[in-house]
C-alpha positions as CSV (number, residue, x, y, z in Angstrom):
1,M,-1.2,-9.4,-17.0
2,E,-1.1,-11.9,-14.2
3,G,-1.6,-15.1,-16.2
4,S,1.9,-15.3,-17.7
5,R,4.0,-14.0,-14.8
6,M,3.9,-13.6,-11.0
7,S,2.5,-10.4,-9.5
8,L,4.7,-8.1,-7.4
9,G,2.9,-8.8,-4.2
10,K,3.2,-12.6,-4.6
11,L,6.8,-12.3,-5.6
12,L,7.6,-10.1,-2.5
13,Q,5.8,-12.5,-0.3
14,Q,7.8,-15.4,-1.7
15,H,11.0,-13.5,-1.2
16,K,10.2,-12.8,2.4
17,T,9.3,-16.5,3.0
18,E,12.6,-17.6,1.4
19,L,14.6,-15.1,3.5
20,R,12.8,-16.2,6.7
21,L,13.5,-19.9,5.9
22,L,17.2,-19.2,5.2
23,R,17.6,-17.3,8.5
24,A,15.8,-20.2,10.4
25,E,18.2,-22.6,8.8
26,A,21.2,-20.4,9.7
27,K,20.0,-20.1,13.3
28,K,19.7,-24.0,13.5
29,A,23.2,-24.4,12.1
30,L,24.7,-21.9,14.4
31,S,23.1,-23.5,17.4
32,K,24.6,-26.9,16.4
33,A,28.1,-25.4,15.9
34,K,30.3,-26.2,19.0
35,Q,33.5,-24.3,18.5
36,K,34.1,-20.6,17.8
37,G,35.8,-21.4,14.5
38,S,33.0,-23.5,13.2
39,K,30.4,-20.9,14.3
40,A,32.3,-18.2,12.4
41,A,32.5,-20.4,9.4
42,A,28.8,-21.1,9.5
43,E,28.1,-17.4,9.9
44,E,30.1,-16.6,6.8
45,E,28.6,-19.4,4.9
46,Y,25.0,-18.3,5.6
47,A,25.9,-14.6,5.1
48,A,27.1,-15.6,1.6
49,K,24.0,-17.6,1.0
50,E,21.8,-14.7,2.2
51,K,23.7,-12.3,-0.1
52,E,23.3,-14.7,-3.1
53,L,19.5,-15.1,-2.3
54,L,19.1,-11.3,-2.1
55,L,20.9,-10.8,-5.4
56,Q,18.7,-13.5,-7.0
57,Q,15.6,-11.8,-5.6
58,Q,16.8,-8.5,-7.0
59,Q,17.2,-10.1,-10.4
60,Q,13.7,-11.5,-10.2
61,L,12.3,-8.0,-9.4
62,Q,14.2,-6.5,-12.2
63,Q,12.8,-9.1,-14.6
64,L,9.3,-8.3,-13.4
65,A,9.9,-4.6,-13.9
66,A,11.2,-5.3,-17.4
67,A,8.2,-7.5,-18.2
68,A,5.8,-4.9,-16.9
69,A,7.5,-2.2,-18.9
70,Q,7.4,-4.4,-22.0
71,E,3.7,-4.9,-21.5
72,A,3.2,-1.2,-21.0
73,A,5.0,-0.5,-24.3
74,D,2.9,-3.2,-26.2
75,A,-0.5,-2.2,-24.7
76,D,-2.7,0.3,-26.4
77,S,-5.4,-0.2,-23.8
78,P,-6.6,2.0,-20.9
79,D,-4.7,-0.3,-18.6
80,A,-1.4,1.0,-19.9
81,E,-1.1,3.6,-17.2
82,T,-1.8,0.9,-14.5
83,T,0.8,-1.3,-16.1
84,Q,3.4,1.5,-16.1
85,N,2.7,2.1,-12.4
86,A,3.3,-1.6,-11.9
87,A,6.6,-1.3,-13.7
88,A,7.7,1.7,-11.6
89,A,6.7,-0.1,-8.4
90,A,8.7,-3.2,-9.4
91,A,11.7,-1.0,-10.4
92,A,11.4,0.6,-6.9
93,A,11.2,-2.8,-5.3
94,A,14.3,-3.9,-7.2
95,A,16.2,-0.9,-5.9
96,A,15.1,-1.7,-2.4
97,A,16.2,-5.3,-2.8
98,A,19.7,-4.0,-3.9
99,A,19.8,-1.9,-0.7
100,A,18.9,-5.0,1.3
101,A,21.7,-6.9,-0.4
102,A,24.1,-4.1,0.5
103,A,22.8,-4.2,4.1
104,A,23.3,-7.9,4.2
105,T,26.9,-7.6,3.0
106,A,27.6,-5.0,5.6
107,T,26.2,-7.1,8.4
108,A,28.0,-10.2,7.2
109,A,31.3,-8.2,7.2
110,G,30.6,-6.9,10.7
111,A,29.8,-10.4,11.9
112,A,33.0,-11.8,10.5
113,A,35.1,-9.0,12.0
114,A,33.5,-9.4,15.4
115,E,33.9,-13.2,15.5
116,S,32.0,-13.2,18.8
117,G,30.7,-16.7,18.3
118,S,27.1,-15.6,19.0
119,P,24.7,-15.2,16.1
120,T,24.2,-11.6,15.1
121,N,20.7,-10.1,14.5
122,P,20.9,-8.2,11.2
123,T,17.2,-8.7,10.7
124,E,15.9,-5.4,12.1
125,K,16.9,-3.2,9.1
126,E,16.1,-5.9,6.6
127,E,12.7,-6.7,8.1
128,A,11.9,-3.0,8.0
129,L,13.0,-2.9,4.4
130,L,10.9,-6.0,3.5
131,E,7.9,-4.4,5.2
132,G,8.4,-1.3,3.2
133,L,8.5,-3.5,0.0
134,E,5.2,-5.1,1.0
135,S,3.5,-1.7,1.3
136,L,4.3,-0.7,-2.2
137,K,1.1,-0.3,-4.2
138,V,1.4,-1.9,-7.7
139,Y,-2.1,-0.7,-8.8
140,N,-3.9,2.5,-7.9
141,F,-7.0,0.9,-6.4
142,D,-6.7,2.6,-3.0
143,G,-7.8,-0.6,-1.4
144,E,-11.1,-0.6,-3.1
145,K,-12.4,-3.6,-5.1
146,K,-14.4,-3.2,-8.2
147,Q,-18.1,-2.7,-7.3
148,T,-20.5,-5.3,-8.2
149,K,-23.7,-4.5,-10.1
150,A,-25.7,-5.0,-7.0
151,Q,-23.5,-2.6,-5.0
152,K,-23.8,0.0,-7.8
153,R,-27.5,-0.4,-7.9
154,R,-27.8,0.0,-4.1
155,Q,-25.5,3.1,-4.2
156,K,-27.6,4.7,-7.0
157,K,-30.8,4.0,-5.1
158,E,-29.4,5.5,-1.9
159,E,-28.3,8.6,-3.8
160,K,-31.8,8.9,-5.3
161,N,-33.3,8.6,-1.8
162,R,-30.9,11.3,-0.4
163,E,-31.8,13.6,-3.3
164,R,-35.5,13.0,-2.8
165,E,-35.3,13.7,0.9
166,R,-33.4,16.9,0.2
167,M,-36.0,18.1,-2.3
168,L,-38.8,17.3,0.1
169,D,-37.2,19.1,2.9
170,A,-36.6,22.2,0.7
171,A,-40.2,22.0,-0.6
172,A,-41.6,21.6,2.9
173,G,-39.7,24.6,4.1
174,E,-40.8,26.7,1.1
175,E,-44.4,25.6,1.6
176,E,-44.3,26.5,5.3
177,W,-42.8,29.9,4.5
178,N,-45.6,30.6,2.0
179,W,-48.3,29.6,4.4
180,L,-46.8,31.9,7.1
181,A,-46.5,34.8,4.8
182,S,-50.1,34.4,3.6
183,A,-51.4,34.1,7.2
184,L,-49.5,37.2,8.2
185,A,-50.7,39.1,5.1
186,K,-54.3,38.5,6.2
187,E,-53.5,40.3,9.5
188,G,-51.7,43.1,7.7
189,L,-48.4,42.0,8.8
190,K,-45.3,41.0,6.8
191,I,-42.0,39.2,7.4
192,V,-38.9,41.3,6.9
193,S,-35.5,39.6,6.4
194,V,-32.8,41.3,8.6
195,P,-29.2,40.5,7.6
196,G,-27.1,39.1,10.5
197,D,-24.6,41.9,11.0
198,G,-24.2,41.8,14.8
199,D,-26.9,44.5,15.4
200,C,-29.7,42.5,14.0
201,L,-31.1,41.7,17.4
202,F,-31.6,45.4,18.2
203,R,-33.6,46.4,15.1
């Protein structure tokens, strides 16, 4: 699955890096701009570049979702469900990228309308959105890696030891109970089990 195309995690990481580099470039260009008019023009230019980049990223995510869906349709293996989950996650990421593009357009329009000359900081919403995209799970591994043979062997051995200890504890308790009952029987006494009903101390 990962040989022919990029994974969702790597693609999202690449998108975040591209967006960060573009914003750093925009910040440098805005700091070099001397006049209000040139700053506003630079803001508009970089807002358009950012919108274009976000749309391109959205298309890449949609292509990834389509490729994952195609693999899911072609696959007759047990990994089909995992691939379908990957396709669903990629589709969700594409929708989130579309929302990011809309947010970038809105912030660019606000910046152009304000024409304050100072660079606006539209990154809060978009950074939160990108963090949300990164937290998407493509596969249902729940953070666990595949166990090695040695780990499986150790786990099986520990389980056997726990079971053995439990059996020994139960057997030791039964053995002690039998010894006590026989010792009391020699004296003509017996052990009576009294149910715990609140009055058991007074019987």
